[in-house]
C-alpha positions as CSV (number, residue, x, y, z in Angstrom):
1,M,64.1,-12.2,0.0
2,A,67.5,-13.0,1.6
3,P,69.4,-10.0,3.0
4,P,72.0,-8.6,0.8
5,K,75.5,-10.0,1.3
6,K,78.1,-7.7,2.8
7,S,81.2,-6.9,0.8
8,K,84.6,-8.2,2.0
9,K,85.6,-4.6,2.8
10,A,82.5,-4.1,5.0
11,K,83.2,-7.3,6.8
12,R,86.8,-6.3,7.6
13,E,85.6,-2.9,8.9
14,S,83.0,-4.6,11.0
15,K,85.5,-7.0,12.5
16,K,87.9,-4.1,13.2
17,S,85.2,-2.1,14.9
18,K,84.2,-5.1,17.2
19,K,87.9,-5.7,18.0
20,C,88.4,-2.1,19.1
21,K,85.3,-2.2,21.3
22,S,86.5,-5.4,23.0
23,M,90.0,-4.0,23.8
24,S,90.5,-2.9,27.4
25,V,91.9,0.6,27.6
26,V,94.4,1.3,30.4
27,P,93.2,4.5,32.1
28,I,95.8,7.3,32.4
29,E,96.3,8.5,35.9
30,P,94.5,11.9,36.1
31,R,96.4,15.0,37.1
32,A,94.4,15.3,40.3
33,T,95.6,11.9,41.6
34,E,99.3,12.3,40.7
35,S,100.1,13.0,44.3
36,D,98.7,9.7,45.4
37,W,102.0,7.9,44.8
38,W,103.6,9.9,47.7
39,D,100.7,9.2,50.1
40,S,101.0,5.5,49.4
41,F,104.8,5.5,49.6
42,W,104.9,7.5,52.9
43,Q,102.2,5.3,54.5
44,K,104.3,2.2,53.6
45,N,107.7,3.7,54.6
46,S,106.9,6.2,57.4
47,P,108.6,5.3,60.7
48,I,105.3,6.0,62.4
49,P,102.5,4.1,60.7
50,V,99.0,5.4,61.3
51,F,96.1,2.9,61.6
52,S,92.4,3.5,61.9
53,A,90.7,2.0,65.0
54,T,88.8,-0.5,62.8
55,K,91.9,-1.6,61.0
56,W,93.7,-2.0,64.3
57,R,90.9,-4.1,65.8
58,D,90.4,-6.3,62.8
59,E,93.8,-6.5,61.1
60,C,96.6,-4.7,62.8
61,N,96.5,-5.8,66.5
62,P,100.0,-7.3,67.0
63,F,98.6,-9.5,69.7
64,K,96.3,-11.2,67.2
65,N,98.4,-11.0,64.0
66,A,102.0,-12.2,64.2
67,S,102.9,-10.8,60.8
68,V,101.9,-7.3,62.0
69,M,104.2,-7.7,65.0
70,K,107.0,-8.3,62.6
71,I,106.1,-5.0,60.8
72,F,106.3,-3.1,64.0
73,Y,109.8,-4.4,64.8
74,T,110.9,-3.6,61.2
75,V,109.6,0.0,61.4
76,S,111.2,0.6,64.8
77,D,114.6,-0.2,63.2
78,C,114.2,2.7,60.8
79,S,115.2,5.3,63.3
80,A,117.1,7.3,60.7
81,I,113.9,8.2,58.8
82,P,112.5,11.6,59.9
83,T,109.0,11.6,61.3
84,D,108.3,15.0,59.7
85,E,106.7,14.3,56.3
86,A,108.6,17.1,54.4
87,E,111.9,15.9,55.9
88,G,111.0,12.3,55.1
89,F,110.5,13.3,51.5
90,K,114.1,14.7,51.4
91,F,115.4,11.6,53.2
92,F,114.1,9.3,50.5
93,F,114.6,11.5,47.4
94,R,117.4,14.0,48.5
95,V,115.4,17.0,47.3
96,S,112.7,19.2,48.7
97,K,109.2,18.9,47.1
98,K,109.8,22.3,45.4
99,T,113.0,21.0,43.8
100,F,111.3,17.7,42.9
101,D,108.6,19.6,41.0
102,Y,111.3,21.6,39.2
103,I,113.0,18.3,38.1
104,C,109.7,17.0,36.9
105,S,109.2,20.1,34.8
106,L,112.6,19.5,33.2
107,V,111.9,16.0,32.1
108,R,108.1,16.0,31.7
109,Q,108.1,16.4,27.9
110,D,110.5,13.5,27.5
111,L,108.8,11.1,29.9
112,V,105.3,11.9,28.4
113,S,106.3,11.9,24.7
114,R,108.1,8.5,24.7
115,P,106.1,6.2,27.0
116,P,107.4,2.7,26.5
117,S,105.1,-0.3,27.1
118,G,104.9,-1.9,30.5
119,L,105.1,1.3,32.6
120,I,102.1,0.5,34.7
121,N,101.7,-0.1,38.4
122,I,100.0,-3.1,40.1
123,E,96.6,-1.4,39.7
124,G,97.0,-1.3,35.9
125,R,97.4,2.5,35.6
126,L,100.1,4.3,33.6
127,L,102.7,5.8,35.9
128,S,102.6,9.5,36.3
129,V,105.7,11.6,35.5
130,E,106.0,12.3,39.2
131,K,106.0,8.7,40.2
132,Q,108.6,7.9,37.4
133,V,110.9,10.7,38.7
134,A,110.4,9.4,42.3
135,I,111.4,5.9,41.3
136,A,114.5,7.1,39.5
137,L,115.6,9.4,42.3
138,R,115.1,6.7,44.9
139,R,117.2,4.2,42.8
140,L,120.0,6.8,42.5
141,A,119.8,8.0,46.1
142,S,119.6,4.6,47.8
143,G,121.7,2.5,45.5
144,E,119.3,-0.3,46.5
145,S,118.5,-3.1,44.0
146,Q,115.9,-2.6,41.4
147,V,113.8,-5.3,43.1
148,S,113.8,-3.4,46.4
149,V,113.0,0.0,44.8
150,G,110.3,-1.6,42.8
151,A,108.7,-3.2,45.9
152,A,108.6,0.2,47.6
153,F,106.5,1.6,44.7
154,G,104.5,-1.4,43.7
155,V,106.2,-1.9,40.3
156,G,108.4,-4.6,38.9
157,Q,112.2,-4.7,38.4
158,S,112.0,-4.1,34.7
159,T,109.8,-1.0,35.2
160,V,112.4,0.4,37.6
161,S,115.1,-0.3,35.0
162,Q,113.2,1.4,32.2
163,V,112.1,4.4,34.3
164,T,115.5,5.0,35.7
165,W,117.3,4.9,32.3
166,R,114.7,7.2,30.6
167,F,115.0,9.6,33.5
168,I,118.8,9.6,33.1
169,E,118.6,10.3,29.4
170,A,116.1,13.1,30.0
171,V,118.1,14.9,32.7
172,E,121.4,14.5,30.7
173,E,119.7,16.4,27.9
174,R,117.5,18.9,29.8
175,A,119.7,19.9,32.7
176,K,123.0,20.6,31.0
177,H,122.8,24.3,31.9
178,H,123.3,23.3,35.6
179,L,126.9,22.2,34.9
180,R,129.0,24.7,32.8
181,W,132.1,26.7,33.1
182,P,131.4,30.2,34.6
183,D,131.2,33.3,32.6
184,F,133.4,36.3,33.5
185,N,131.2,37.9,36.1
186,R,130.5,34.6,37.9
187,M,134.2,33.7,37.9
188,E,135.0,37.1,39.5
189,E,132.6,36.2,42.3
190,I,134.2,32.8,42.8
191,K,137.7,34.3,42.9
192,S,136.5,36.9,45.5
193,K,135.1,34.2,47.7
194,F,138.3,32.1,47.6
195,E,140.4,35.1,48.4
196,T,138.1,36.2,51.3
197,S,137.8,32.7,52.8
198,Y,141.3,31.3,52.1
199,G,143.5,34.2,51.2
200,L,144.3,32.7,47.7
201,S,144.3,35.5,45.1
202,N,142.9,34.6,41.7
203,C,142.0,31.1,42.7
204,C,139.1,29.8,40.5
205,G,138.3,26.4,42.1
206,A,139.5,23.1,43.5
207,I,140.1,19.8,41.6
208,D,139.9,16.2,42.8
209,A,139.1,12.7,41.5
210,T,137.3,9.7,42.9
211,H,136.8,6.0,41.9
212,I,133.4,4.5,41.1
213,I,133.9,0.9,42.0
214,M,132.2,-2.0,40.1
215,T,132.4,-5.7,39.4
216,L,132.9,-6.8,35.8
217,P,132.3,-10.0,34.0
218,A,135.4,-12.1,33.4
219,V,135.4,-11.4,29.7
220,Q,135.6,-7.6,30.4
221,T,138.3,-7.5,33.0
222,S,141.6,-6.0,32.2
223,D,144.5,-4.3,34.0
224,D,143.3,-0.9,32.7
225,W,140.2,-1.1,34.9
226,C,141.9,-2.6,37.9
227,D,143.1,0.2,40.1
228,Q,145.8,0.5,42.8
229,E,143.5,-1.2,45.4
230,N,142.8,-4.1,43.1
231,N,139.2,-2.9,42.5
232,Y,137.6,-2.5,39.1
233,S,136.7,1.1,38.9
234,M,135.9,4.1,36.7
235,F,137.4,7.6,37.4
236,L,135.4,10.7,38.0
237,Q,137.3,14.0,38.1
238,G,135.7,17.3,38.9
239,V,136.5,21.0,39.4
240,V,134.3,22.7,42.0
241,D,133.6,26.3,43.1
242,D,133.4,27.9,46.5
243,E,129.9,26.4,47.0
244,M,131.1,22.9,46.0
245,R,129.2,23.2,42.7
246,F,130.7,21.2,39.9
247,L,132.1,23.5,37.1
248,D,133.7,20.8,35.0
249,I,133.7,17.0,35.2
250,V,135.2,14.1,33.2
251,T,134.4,10.4,33.6
252,G,134.5,7.2,31.6
253,W,138.3,6.6,32.0
254,P,139.6,3.4,33.7
255,G,140.5,3.6,37.4
256,G,143.8,1.8,36.7
257,M,145.4,5.0,35.4
258,T,147.1,7.6,37.7
259,V,145.4,10.9,38.5
260,S,148.1,12.9,36.6
261,R,147.5,10.8,33.5
262,L,143.7,11.1,33.9
263,L,144.1,14.9,34.0
264,K,146.1,14.9,30.7
265,C,143.4,12.9,29.0
266,T,140.8,15.6,29.6
267,G,139.5,18.5,27.6
268,F,139.9,20.7,30.7
269,Y,143.7,20.1,30.6
270,R,143.9,20.8,26.8
271,N,141.9,24.0,27.2
272,C,144.0,25.2,30.1
273,E,147.2,24.4,28.2
274,A,145.9,26.2,25.1
275,G,145.0,29.3,27.1
276,E,141.3,28.8,26.5
277,R,140.5,28.3,30.2
278,L,141.8,30.0,33.4
279,N,142.8,32.8,31.0
280,G,141.2,35.7,32.9
281,N,142.8,38.9,34.3
282,V,146.2,38.6,35.9
283,R,146.4,39.7,39.5
284,I,149.3,42.0,40.6
285,L,150.1,41.3,44.2
286,S,151.3,44.0,46.6
287,E,154.8,42.6,46.3
288,G,154.7,43.2,42.5
289,A,154.4,39.5,41.5
290,E,151.9,38.5,38.8
291,I,149.4,35.7,39.6
292,R,147.4,34.2,36.8
293,E,144.1,32.3,37.3
294,Y,144.5,28.8,38.7
295,V,142.9,25.9,40.6
296,V,144.2,24.0,43.6
297,G,144.7,20.3,43.7
298,G,146.3,17.5,45.7
299,V,149.7,15.8,45.5
300,G,148.5,13.4,42.9
301,Y,148.4,16.2,40.3
302,P,151.4,17.9,38.6
303,L,152.4,21.4,39.7
304,L,151.6,23.6,36.8
305,P,151.2,27.4,36.3
306,W,147.4,26.9,36.4
307,L,147.2,24.0,38.9
308,I,148.8,24.7,42.3
309,T,149.6,21.7,44.4
310,P,151.0,21.4,48.0
311,C,154.7,21.5,48.7
312,E,156.4,18.2,47.7
313,Y,158.8,18.0,50.7
314,N,158.2,17.2,54.3
315,D,160.3,19.9,56.0
316,I,158.2,23.0,55.1
317,P,159.9,26.3,55.8
318,S,158.0,28.8,58.0
319,S,157.3,31.0,54.9
320,M,155.2,28.1,53.4
321,S,153.3,27.1,56.5
322,G,150.5,29.6,56.0
323,F,150.2,28.5,52.3
324,K,150.0,24.9,53.3
325,T,147.1,25.6,55.7
326,N,145.2,27.8,53.3
327,H,145.8,25.6,50.3
328,E,144.5,22.5,52.2
329,A,141.4,24.3,53.3
330,A,140.6,25.4,49.8
331,R,141.4,22.0,48.3
332,S,139.1,20.3,50.8
333,L,136.1,21.9,49.0
334,A,136.6,19.3,46.2
335,V,137.1,16.5,48.7
336,R,133.9,17.4,50.5
337,A,132.0,17.9,47.3
338,F,132.8,14.3,46.3
339,S,131.8,13.0,49.8
340,Q,128.5,14.9,49.5
341,L,127.9,13.6,45.9
342,K,128.6,10.0,46.8
343,G,126.6,10.3,50.1
344,T,123.6,11.9,48.4
345,W,123.5,9.5,45.4
346,R,124.6,6.3,47.1
347,I,124.5,4.4,43.8
348,L,128.0,5.9,43.3
349,S,129.4,4.8,46.6
350,K,128.3,1.2,46.4
351,V,129.9,-1.5,44.3
352,M,128.0,-1.5,41.1
353,W,127.2,-5.0,39.8
354,R,128.4,-5.5,36.2
355,P,127.3,-2.1,34.9
356,D,127.3,-1.3,31.2
357,K,130.5,0.8,30.9
358,R,129.0,2.7,28.0
359,K,126.0,3.8,30.1
360,L,127.8,4.3,33.5
361,P,129.3,7.7,32.5
362,S,125.7,9.0,31.9
363,I,124.6,7.8,35.4
364,I,127.6,9.6,36.9
365,L,127.0,12.8,35.0
366,V,123.3,12.9,36.0
367,C,124.3,12.5,39.7
368,C,126.6,15.5,39.3
369,L,123.8,17.5,37.6
370,L,121.4,16.6,40.4
371,H,124.1,17.6,42.9
372,N,124.3,21.0,41.2
373,I,120.5,21.4,41.0
374,I,120.3,20.9,44.8
375,I,122.9,23.7,45.3
376,D,121.2,26.0,42.7
377,S,117.8,25.4,44.4
378,K,119.4,26.2,47.8
379,D,118.1,23.0,49.2
380,K,119.6,22.0,52.5
381,L,120.6,18.4,52.8
382,Q,120.3,16.5,56.1
383,P,123.6,16.7,58.0
384,D,124.3,13.0,57.9
385,V,123.8,12.6,54.1
386,A,127.4,13.2,53.1
387,L,129.8,10.3,53.6
388,S,131.4,10.5,57.1
389,S,134.7,9.2,55.7
390,H,136.8,10.1,52.7
391,H,135.1,9.7,49.3
392,D,137.7,7.1,48.3
393,P,138.2,5.1,51.5
394,G,141.2,2.8,51.5
395,Y,142.9,4.6,48.6
396,G,146.4,5.9,49.4
397,Q,147.5,9.2,47.9
398,Q,149.5,9.0,44.7
399,C,152.3,11.5,44.4
400,C,153.1,13.2,41.1
401,K,156.7,14.4,40.8
402,Q,156.1,16.6,37.8
403,V,157.0,20.2,38.6
404,D,156.7,23.0,36.1
405,P,159.2,25.9,36.9
406,L,156.5,28.5,36.3
407,G,154.1,26.6,38.5
408,K,156.8,26.5,41.3
409,A,157.4,30.2,41.0
410,M,153.6,30.9,41.2
411,R,153.3,28.8,44.3
412,E,156.2,30.6,46.0
413,N,154.7,34.0,45.1
414,I,151.4,33.0,46.6
415,A,153.1,31.7,49.7
416,K,155.1,35.0,50.1
417,H,151.9,37.0,49.7
418,L,150.2,35.1,52.4
419,Q,153.2,35.4,54.7
420,H,153.5,39.1,54.0
421,G,149.8,39.6,54.8
422,K,150.2,37.6,58.1
423,E,153.1,39.8,59.1
424,K,151.2,43.0,58.4
425,A,148.1,41.9,60.3
426,P,147.8,43.6,63.7
427,S,148.3,41.2,66.7
428,N,145.6,41.0,69.3
């Protein structure tokens, strides 16, 4: 008797079962091997490669292998890379391993829950969260091309692009608490530090702005984005505290506008004008003058009751000399913060090739968040990380002529207080 015929439904299920069995499953990298990416990366990029005796004899003897001789010359040129492994980690990724683990913990849920296709390495394994974070940090820290970053990790250009953007979205969402306006108690600490270090009573921070330079396609070019140095750029403005931590930033505005106009386009300006920021306790000086909360800024900003700028004239009277020195020292915190930001995350200091102007503000914000995470984690950057020159090289200072009478009176009272304290101080 012939065997009974299978129903159509049974045939479909049988085919489906066979198909599932024949599919190759990409193994997920186990937790125990998630540190392997660093071992591989360090071996490839360490300034002192270590070879076994057998490998030296068979493959790596430069007298037998010309391509290896070239590797030796290349490695010897990387004198800036520390030989210590922990310092080498910070050199490549700007953070200590402890802070790196913290960043991974922030973004792990997002990077695991939404894995896009194609995130595999050359061995066919899914990228671990740690390796994804390392790729993104290296891209932001070096500013190198996606091809170069990918080659260092054994992944393709498209993978670097996907990984970096997913990391940026995750940090933007998960690390917001690292960049916020201080509460009352923290602001009192900041004001105390400014007064102790610079003699500026009731000072809450320093403000500055920098250009993020880019190239644009011909169809997107306009005078709005062309700045005073004929570069296409996007502005980043920030207020920093005594530790050069960003308290408030704004970005996304065209570099072709003036700093004073940029200020007036920000929520920070609107909040200060409405009395919703820098509205803490008024300080009564020994001379009886009242000093409200304020920040210090450069000559490109208007002189306002809550934004104190340097004197606008060249011949400064002796009563203002102390103020000029102390004001410049406090204001330099913002200048140094931007130099450190752009030196740490070199993607911001290099000319960006045709970036998406809708995505660029997110990249800038995440670099500022990472800057703050480094400070909050008490990581110490290597001394040569910050830019050695000004954060906006080649840009001349714009001078704003706007002077608010109340701001001018505030500045004079601060200067008199500094002069009075100098006269009272005992001479050595």
